[in-house]
mmCIF file as Biopython writes it, N, C-alpha, C and O atoms, coordinates in Angstrom:
data_model
#
loop_
_atom_site.group_PDB
_atom_site.id
_atom_site.type_symbol
_atom_site.label_atom_id
_atom_site.label_alt_id
_atom_site.label_comp_id
_atom_site.label_asym_id
_atom_site.label_entity_id
_atom_site.label_seq_id
_atom_site.pdbx_PDB_ins_code
_atom_site.Cartn_x
_atom_site.Cartn_y
_atom_site.Cartn_z
_atom_site.occupancy
_atom_site.B_iso_or_equiv
_atom_site.auth_seq_id
_atom_site.auth_asym_id
_atom_site.pdbx_PDB_model_num
ATOM 1   N N  . UNK A ? 1  ? 110.760 -46.073 -50.841  1.0 0.0 1  A 1 
ATOM 2   C CA . UNK A ? 1  ? 110.681 -47.179 -51.791  1.0 0.0 1  A 1 
ATOM 3   C C  . UNK A ? 1  ? 109.267 -47.626 -52.021  1.0 0.0 1  A 1 
ATOM 4   O O  . UNK A ? 1  ? 108.899 -47.937 -53.154  1.0 0.0 1  A 1 
ATOM 5   N N  . UNK A ? 2  ? 108.466 -47.669 -50.994  1.0 0.0 2  A 1 
ATOM 6   C CA . UNK A ? 2  ? 107.092 -48.089 -51.122  1.0 0.0 2  A 1 
ATOM 7   C C  . UNK A ? 2  ? 106.285 -47.135 -52.041  1.0 0.0 2  A 1 
ATOM 8   O O  . UNK A ? 2  ? 105.424 -47.570 -52.806  1.0 0.0 2  A 1 
ATOM 9   N N  . UNK A ? 3  ? 106.587 -45.843 -51.943  1.0 0.0 3  A 1 
ATOM 10  C CA . UNK A ? 3  ? 105.912 -44.859 -52.754  1.0 0.0 3  A 1 
ATOM 11  C C  . UNK A ? 3  ? 106.273 -45.078 -54.229  1.0 0.0 3  A 1 
ATOM 12  O O  . UNK A ? 3  ? 105.405 -44.929 -55.089  1.0 0.0 3  A 1 
ATOM 13  N N  . UNK A ? 4  ? 107.490 -45.418 -54.539  1.0 0.0 4  A 1 
ATOM 14  C CA . UNK A ? 4  ? 107.907 -45.629 -55.890  1.0 0.0 4  A 1 
ATOM 15  C C  . UNK A ? 4  ? 107.176 -46.848 -56.497  1.0 0.0 4  A 1 
ATOM 16  O O  . UNK A ? 4  ? 106.780 -46.820 -57.663  1.0 0.0 4  A 1 
ATOM 17  N N  . UNK A ? 5  ? 107.007 -47.888 -55.716  1.0 0.0 5  A 1 
ATOM 18  C CA . UNK A ? 5  ? 106.254 -49.088 -56.197  1.0 0.0 5  A 1 
ATOM 19  C C  . UNK A ? 5  ? 104.819 -48.733 -56.473  1.0 0.0 5  A 1 
ATOM 20  O O  . UNK A ? 5  ? 104.245 -49.168 -57.471  1.0 0.0 5  A 1 
ATOM 21  N N  . UNK A ? 6  ? 104.224 -47.930 -55.577  1.0 0.0 6  A 1 
ATOM 22  C CA . UNK A ? 6  ? 102.830 -47.514 -55.767  1.0 0.0 6  A 1 
ATOM 23  C C  . UNK A ? 6  ? 102.673 -46.730 -57.058  1.0 0.0 6  A 1 
ATOM 24  O O  . UNK A ? 6  ? 101.712 -46.920 -57.803  1.0 0.0 6  A 1 
ATOM 25  N N  . UNK A ? 7  ? 103.632 -45.842 -57.313  1.0 0.0 7  A 1 
ATOM 26  C CA . UNK A ? 7  ? 103.547 -45.021 -58.523  1.0 0.0 7  A 1 
ATOM 27  C C  . UNK A ? 7  ? 103.674 -45.876 -59.795  1.0 0.0 7  A 1 
ATOM 28  O O  . UNK A ? 7  ? 102.968 -45.650 -60.778  1.0 0.0 7  A 1 
ATOM 29  N N  . UNK A ? 8  ? 104.570 -46.842 -59.760  1.0 0.0 8  A 1 
ATOM 30  C CA . UNK A ? 8  ? 104.756 -47.684 -60.938  1.0 0.0 8  A 1 
ATOM 31  C C  . UNK A ? 8  ? 103.539 -48.530 -61.185  1.0 0.0 8  A 1 
ATOM 32  O O  . UNK A ? 8  ? 103.164 -48.747 -62.337  1.0 0.0 8  A 1 
ATOM 33  N N  . UNK A ? 9  ? 102.900 -49.024 -60.121  1.0 0.0 9  A 1 
ATOM 34  C CA . UNK A ? 9  ? 101.698 -49.810 -60.276  1.0 0.0 9  A 1 
ATOM 35  C C  . UNK A ? 9  ? 100.561 -48.931 -60.839  1.0 0.0 9  A 1 
ATOM 36  O O  . UNK A ? 9  ? 99.793  -49.348 -61.706  1.0 0.0 9  A 1 
ATOM 37  N N  . UNK A ? 10 ? 100.490 -47.700 -60.306  1.0 0.0 10 A 1 
ATOM 38  C CA . UNK A ? 10 ? 99.459  -46.789 -60.759  1.0 0.0 10 A 1 
ATOM 39  C C  . UNK A ? 10 ? 99.692  -46.461 -62.263  1.0 0.0 10 A 1 
ATOM 40  O O  . UNK A ? 10 ? 98.738  -46.409 -63.039  1.0 0.0 10 A 1 
ATOM 41  N N  . UNK A ? 11 ? 100.895 -46.254 -62.638  1.0 0.0 11 A 1 
ATOM 42  C CA . UNK A ? 11 ? 101.222 -45.926 -64.041  1.0 0.0 11 A 1 
ATOM 43  C C  . UNK A ? 11 ? 100.835 -47.118 -64.933  1.0 0.0 11 A 1 
ATOM 44  O O  . UNK A ? 11 ? 100.278 -46.925 -66.013  1.0 0.0 11 A 1 
ATOM 45  N N  . UNK A ? 12 ? 101.120 -48.307 -64.496  1.0 0.0 12 A 1 
ATOM 46  C CA . UNK A ? 12 ? 100.789 -49.537 -65.259  1.0 0.0 12 A 1 
ATOM 47  C C  . UNK A ? 12 ? 99.285  -49.657 -65.399  1.0 0.0 12 A 1 
ATOM 48  O O  . UNK A ? 12 ? 98.784  -50.038 -66.457  1.0 0.0 12 A 1 
ATOM 49  N N  . UNK A ? 13 ? 98.550  -49.330 -64.322  1.0 0.0 13 A 1 
ATOM 50  C CA . UNK A ? 13 ? 97.104  -49.407 -64.341  1.0 0.0 13 A 1 
ATOM 51  C C  . UNK A ? 13 ? 96.519  -48.392 -65.340  1.0 0.0 13 A 1 
ATOM 52  O O  . UNK A ? 13 ? 95.576  -48.680 -66.077  1.0 0.0 13 A 1 
ATOM 53  N N  . UNK A ? 14 ? 97.124  -47.193 -65.329  1.0 0.0 14 A 1 
ATOM 54  C CA . UNK A ? 14 ? 96.677  -46.150 -66.268  1.0 0.0 14 A 1 
ATOM 55  C C  . UNK A ? 14 ? 96.942  -46.554 -67.681  1.0 0.0 14 A 1 
ATOM 56  O O  . UNK A ? 14 ? 96.105  -46.304 -68.548  1.0 0.0 14 A 1 
ATOM 57  N N  . UNK A ? 15 ? 98.068  -47.169 -67.960  1.0 0.0 15 A 1 
ATOM 58  C CA . UNK A ? 15 ? 98.399  -47.608 -69.308  1.0 0.0 15 A 1 
ATOM 59  C C  . UNK A ? 15 ? 97.432  -48.738 -69.755  1.0 0.0 15 A 1 
ATOM 60  O O  . UNK A ? 15 ? 97.032  -48.770 -70.919  1.0 0.0 15 A 1 
ATOM 61  N N  . UNK A ? 16 ? 97.070  -49.629 -68.873  1.0 0.0 16 A 1 
ATOM 62  C CA . UNK A ? 16 ? 96.155  -50.708 -69.180  1.0 0.0 16 A 1 
ATOM 63  C C  . UNK A ? 16 ? 94.773  -50.130 -69.475  1.0 0.0 16 A 1 
ATOM 64  O O  . UNK A ? 16 ? 94.159  -50.470 -70.486  1.0 0.0 16 A 1 
ATOM 65  N N  . UNK A ? 17 ? 94.290  -49.270 -68.608  1.0 0.0 17 A 1 
ATOM 66  C CA . UNK A ? 17 ? 92.963  -48.677 -68.836  1.0 0.0 17 A 1 
ATOM 67  C C  . UNK A ? 17 ? 92.954  -47.776 -70.088  1.0 0.0 17 A 1 
ATOM 68  O O  . UNK A ? 17 ? 91.935  -47.665 -70.769  1.0 0.0 17 A 1 
ATOM 69  N N  . UNK A ? 18 ? 94.086  -47.142 -70.377  1.0 0.0 18 A 1 
ATOM 70  C CA . UNK A ? 18 ? 94.188  -46.325 -71.561  1.0 0.0 18 A 1 
ATOM 71  C C  . UNK A ? 18 ? 94.126  -47.203 -72.806  1.0 0.0 18 A 1 
ATOM 72  O O  . UNK A ? 18 ? 93.488  -46.822 -73.788  1.0 0.0 18 A 1 
ATOM 73  N N  . UNK A ? 19 ? 94.756  -48.339 -72.791  1.0 0.0 19 A 1 
ATOM 74  C CA . UNK A ? 19 ? 94.705  -49.211 -73.971  1.0 0.0 19 A 1 
ATOM 75  C C  . UNK A ? 19 ? 93.340  -49.842 -74.166  1.0 0.0 19 A 1 
ATOM 76  O O  . UNK A ? 19 ? 92.902  -50.051 -75.297  1.0 0.0 19 A 1 
ATOM 77  N N  . UNK A ? 20 ? 92.666  -50.148 -73.063  1.0 0.0 20 A 1 
ATOM 78  C CA . UNK A ? 20 ? 91.285  -50.624 -73.124  1.0 0.0 20 A 1 
ATOM 79  C C  . UNK A ? 20 ? 90.374  -49.569 -73.721  1.0 0.0 20 A 1 
ATOM 80  O O  . UNK A ? 20 ? 89.534  -49.868 -74.570  1.0 0.0 20 A 1 
ATOM 81  N N  . UNK A ? 21 ? 90.544  -48.323 -73.269  1.0 0.0 21 A 1 
ATOM 82  C CA . UNK A ? 21 ? 89.722  -47.197 -73.751  1.0 0.0 21 A 1 
ATOM 83  C C  . UNK A ? 21 ? 89.990  -47.006 -75.247  1.0 0.0 21 A 1 
ATOM 84  O O  . UNK A ? 21 ? 89.068  -46.761 -76.025  1.0 0.0 21 A 1 
ATOM 85  N N  . UNK A ? 22 ? 91.248  -47.119 -75.631  1.0 0.0 22 A 1 
ATOM 86  C CA . UNK A ? 22 ? 91.561  -46.961 -77.069  1.0 0.0 22 A 1 
ATOM 87  C C  . UNK A ? 22 ? 90.937  -48.084 -77.896  1.0 0.0 22 A 1 
ATOM 88  O O  . UNK A ? 22 ? 90.448  -47.851 -79.001  1.0 0.0 22 A 1 
ATOM 89  N N  . UNK A ? 23 ? 90.957  -49.282 -77.364  1.0 0.0 23 A 1 
ATOM 90  C CA . UNK A ? 23 ? 90.357  -50.432 -78.062  1.0 0.0 23 A 1 
ATOM 91  C C  . UNK A ? 23 ? 88.838  -50.261 -78.204  1.0 0.0 23 A 1 
ATOM 92  O O  . UNK A ? 23 ? 88.281  -50.575 -79.256  1.0 0.0 23 A 1 
ATOM 93  N N  . UNK A ? 24 ? 88.173  -49.772 -77.170  1.0 0.0 24 A 1 
ATOM 94  C CA . UNK A ? 24 ? 86.756  -49.567 -77.225  1.0 0.0 24 A 1 
ATOM 95  C C  . UNK A ? 24 ? 86.409  -48.464 -78.193  1.0 0.0 24 A 1 
ATOM 96  O O  . UNK A ? 24 ? 85.437  -48.554 -78.943  1.0 0.0 24 A 1 
ATOM 97  N N  . UNK A ? 25 ? 87.229  -47.404 -78.165  1.0 0.0 25 A 1 
ATOM 98  C CA . UNK A ? 25 ? 86.990  -46.283 -79.097  1.0 0.0 25 A 1 
ATOM 99  C C  . UNK A ? 25 ? 87.155  -46.761 -80.539  1.0 0.0 25 A 1 
ATOM 100 O O  . UNK A ? 25 ? 86.388  -46.356 -81.413  1.0 0.0 25 A 1 
ATOM 101 N N  . UNK A ? 26 ? 88.148  -47.619 -80.798  1.0 0.0 26 A 1 
ATOM 102 C CA . UNK A ? 26 ? 88.353  -48.142 -82.140  1.0 0.0 26 A 1 
ATOM 103 C C  . UNK A ? 26 ? 87.194  -48.995 -82.608  1.0 0.0 26 A 1 
ATOM 104 O O  . UNK A ? 26 ? 86.749  -48.887 -83.750  1.0 0.0 26 A 1 
ATOM 105 N N  . UNK A ? 27 ? 86.711  -49.841 -81.720  1.0 0.0 27 A 1 
ATOM 106 C CA . UNK A ? 27 ? 85.556  -50.690 -82.064  1.0 0.0 27 A 1 
ATOM 107 C C  . UNK A ? 27 ? 84.338  -49.843 -82.333  1.0 0.0 27 A 1 
ATOM 108 O O  . UNK A ? 27 ? 83.599  -50.134 -83.274  1.0 0.0 27 A 1 
ATOM 109 N N  . UNK A ? 28 ? 84.091  -48.800 -81.544  1.0 0.0 28 A 1 
ATOM 110 C CA . UNK A ? 28 ? 82.969  -47.940 -81.737  1.0 0.0 28 A 1 
ATOM 111 C C  . UNK A ? 28 ? 83.095  -47.204 -83.101  1.0 0.0 28 A 1 
ATOM 112 O O  . UNK A ? 28 ? 82.103  -47.037 -83.810  1.0 0.0 28 A 1 
ATOM 113 N N  . UNK A ? 29 ? 84.319  -46.770 -83.453  1.0 0.0 29 A 1 
ATOM 114 C CA . UNK A ? 29 ? 84.530  -46.106 -84.704  1.0 0.0 29 A 1 
ATOM 115 C C  . UNK A ? 29 ? 84.212  -47.055 -85.872  1.0 0.0 29 A 1 
ATOM 116 O O  . UNK A ? 29 ? 83.571  -46.644 -86.840  1.0 0.0 29 A 1 
ATOM 117 N N  . UNK A ? 30 ? 84.640  -48.284 -85.793  1.0 0.0 30 A 1 
ATOM 118 C CA . UNK A ? 30 ? 84.376  -49.239 -86.869  1.0 0.0 30 A 1 
ATOM 119 C C  . UNK A ? 30 ? 82.904  -49.529 -86.994  1.0 0.0 30 A 1 
ATOM 120 O O  . UNK A ? 30 ? 82.382  -49.601 -88.106  1.0 0.0 30 A 1 
ATOM 121 N N  . UNK A ? 31 ? 82.235  -49.695 -85.905  1.0 0.0 31 A 1 
ATOM 122 C CA . UNK A ? 31 ? 80.759  -49.953 -85.940  1.0 0.0 31 A 1 
ATOM 123 C C  . UNK A ? 31 ? 80.057  -48.751 -86.556  1.0 0.0 31 A 1 
ATOM 124 O O  . UNK A ? 31 ? 79.147  -48.908 -87.370  1.0 0.0 31 A 1 
ATOM 125 N N  . UNK A ? 32 ? 80.486  -47.533 -86.161  1.0 0.0 32 A 1 
ATOM 126 C CA . UNK A ? 32 ? 79.859  -46.342 -86.676  1.0 0.0 32 A 1 
ATOM 127 C C  . UNK A ? 32 ? 80.035  -46.230 -88.185  1.0 0.0 32 A 1 
ATOM 128 O O  . UNK A ? 32 ? 79.108  -45.860 -88.907  1.0 0.0 32 A 1 
ATOM 129 N N  . UNK A ? 33 ? 81.249  -46.557 -88.654  1.0 0.0 33 A 1 
ATOM 130 C CA . UNK A ? 33 ? 81.539  -46.522 -90.093  1.0 0.0 33 A 1 
ATOM 131 C C  . UNK A ? 33 ? 80.688  -47.536 -90.848  1.0 0.0 33 A 1 
ATOM 132 O O  . UNK A ? 33 ? 80.151  -47.227 -91.911  1.0 0.0 33 A 1 
ATOM 133 N N  . UNK A ? 34 ? 80.563  -48.764 -90.293  1.0 0.0 34 A 1 
ATOM 134 C CA . UNK A ? 34 ? 79.737  -49.782 -90.932  1.0 0.0 34 A 1 
ATOM 135 C C  . UNK A ? 34 ? 78.283  -49.377 -91.047  1.0 0.0 34 A 1 
ATOM 136 O O  . UNK A ? 34 ? 77.653  -49.554 -92.090  1.0 0.0 34 A 1 
ATOM 137 N N  . UNK A ? 35 ? 77.760  -48.835 -89.970  1.0 0.0 35 A 1 
ATOM 138 C CA . UNK A ? 35 ? 76.347  -48.426 -89.985  1.0 0.0 35 A 1 
ATOM 139 C C  . UNK A ? 35 ? 76.133  -47.302 -91.002  1.0 0.0 35 A 1 
ATOM 140 O O  . UNK A ? 35 ? 75.158  -47.316 -91.752  1.0 0.0 35 A 1 
ATOM 141 N N  . UNK A ? 36 ? 77.039  -46.341 -91.022  1.0 0.0 36 A 1 
ATOM 142 C CA . UNK A ? 36 ? 76.966  -45.242 -91.970  1.0 0.0 36 A 1 
ATOM 143 C C  . UNK A ? 36 ? 77.019  -45.769 -93.412  1.0 0.0 36 A 1 
ATOM 144 O O  . UNK A ? 36 ? 76.268  -45.309 -94.272  1.0 0.0 36 A 1 
ATOM 145 N N  . UNK A ? 37 ? 77.901  -46.722 -93.667  1.0 0.0 37 A 1 
ATOM 146 C CA . UNK A ? 37 ? 78.047  -47.306 -95.019  1.0 0.0 37 A 1 
ATOM 147 C C  . UNK A ? 37 ? 76.746  -48.070 -95.401  1.0 0.0 37 A 1 
ATOM 148 O O  . UNK A ? 37 ? 76.285  -47.979 -96.539  1.0 0.0 37 A 1 
ATOM 149 N N  . UNK A ? 38 ? 76.190  -48.789 -94.477  1.0 0.0 38 A 1 
ATOM 150 C CA . UNK A ? 38 ? 74.925  -49.514 -94.744  1.0 0.0 38 A 1 
ATOM 151 C C  . UNK A ? 38 ? 73.775  -48.552 -95.039  1.0 0.0 38 A 1 
ATOM 152 O O  . UNK A ? 38 ? 72.982  -48.779 -95.953  1.0 0.0 38 A 1 
ATOM 153 N N  . UNK A ? 39 ? 73.695  -47.488 -94.263  1.0 0.0 39 A 1 
ATOM 154 C CA . UNK A ? 39 ? 72.641  -46.481 -94.482  1.0 0.0 39 A 1 
ATOM 155 C C  . UNK A ? 39 ? 72.789  -45.810 -95.843  1.0 0.0 39 A 1 
ATOM 156 O O  . UNK A ? 39 ? 71.808  -45.657 -96.571  1.0 0.0 39 A 1 
ATOM 157 N N  . UNK A ? 40 ? 73.989  -45.417 -96.184  1.0 0.0 40 A 1 
ATOM 158 C CA . UNK A ? 40 ? 74.247  -44.771 -97.510  1.0 0.0 40 A 1 
ATOM 159 C C  . UNK A ? 40 ? 73.960  -45.768 -98.629  1.0 0.0 40 A 1 
ATOM 160 O O  . UNK A ? 40 ? 73.338  -45.421 -99.633  1.0 0.0 40 A 1 
ATOM 161 N N  . UNK A ? 41 ? 74.408  -46.990 -98.453  1.0 0.0 41 A 1 
ATOM 162 C CA . UNK A ? 41 ? 74.181  -48.016 -99.481  1.0 0.0 41 A 1 
ATOM 163 C C  . UNK A ? 41 ? 72.690  -48.274 -99.706  1.0 0.0 41 A 1 
ATOM 164 O O  . UNK A ? 41 ? 72.230  -48.464 -100.832 1.0 0.0 41 A 1 
ATOM 165 N N  . UNK A ? 42 ? 71.964  -48.275 -98.605  1.0 0.0 42 A 1 
ATOM 166 C CA . UNK A ? 42 ? 70.483  -48.507 -98.681  1.0 0.0 42 A 1 
ATOM 167 C C  . UNK A ? 42 ? 69.832  -47.328 -99.376  1.0 0.0 42 A 1 
ATOM 168 O O  . UNK A ? 42 ? 68.934  -47.517 -100.196 1.0 0.0 42 A 1 
ATOM 169 N N  . UNK A ? 43 ? 70.272  -46.098 -99.060  1.0 0.0 43 A 1 
ATOM 170 C CA . UNK A ? 43 ? 69.670  -44.917 -99.690  1.0 0.0 43 A 1 
ATOM 171 C C  . UNK A ? 43 ? 69.956  -44.871 -101.194 1.0 0.0 43 A 1 
ATOM 172 O O  . UNK A ? 43 ? 69.080  -44.494 -101.973 1.0 0.0 43 A 1 
ATOM 173 N N  . UNK A ? 44 ? 71.144  -45.242 -101.606 1.0 0.0 44 A 1 
ATOM 174 C CA . UNK A ? 44 ? 71.502  -45.234 -103.016 1.0 0.0 44 A 1 
ATOM 175 C C  . UNK A ? 44 ? 70.831  -46.401 -103.766 1.0 0.0 44 A 1 
ATOM 176 O O  . UNK A ? 44 ? 70.620  -46.317 -104.976 1.0 0.0 44 A 1 
ATOM 177 N N  . UNK A ? 45 ? 70.516  -47.428 -103.087 1.0 0.0 45 A 1 
ATOM 178 C CA . UNK A ? 45 ? 69.853  -48.589 -103.730 1.0 0.0 45 A 1 
ATOM 179 C C  . UNK A ? 45 ? 68.407  -48.309 -104.058 1.0 0.0 45 A 1 
ATOM 180 O O  . UNK A ? 45 ? 67.850  -48.943 -104.954 1.0 0.0 45 A 1 
ATOM 181 N N  . UNK A ? 46 ? 67.778  -47.376 -103.359 1.0 0.0 46 A 1 
ATOM 182 C CA . UNK A ? 46 ? 66.377  -47.053 -103.632 1.0 0.0 46 A 1 
ATOM 183 C C  . UNK A ? 46 ? 66.191  -46.280 -104.884 1.0 0.0 46 A 1 
ATOM 184 O O  . UNK A ? 46 ? 65.096  -46.318 -105.444 1.0 0.0 46 A 1 
ATOM 185 N N  . UNK A ? 47 ? 67.198  -45.562 -105.382 1.0 0.0 47 A 1 
ATOM 186 C CA . UNK A ? 47 ? 67.050  -44.713 -106.535 1.0 0.0 47 A 1 
ATOM 187 C C  . UNK A ? 47 ? 67.039  -45.435 -107.850 1.0 0.0 47 A 1 
ATOM 188 O O  . UNK A ? 47 ? 66.918  -44.804 -108.900 1.0 0.0 47 A 1 
#
């Protein structure tokens, strides 16, 4: 029984860290898209 509790805790921890990783990846993607948009907008504004 103790082993089963350990596994369920471990699984919950993996799910939490997975969701945090997904959130950070999403934020990084949004920042990258914004920077790319600003760079392209600035390049087109100079012409």
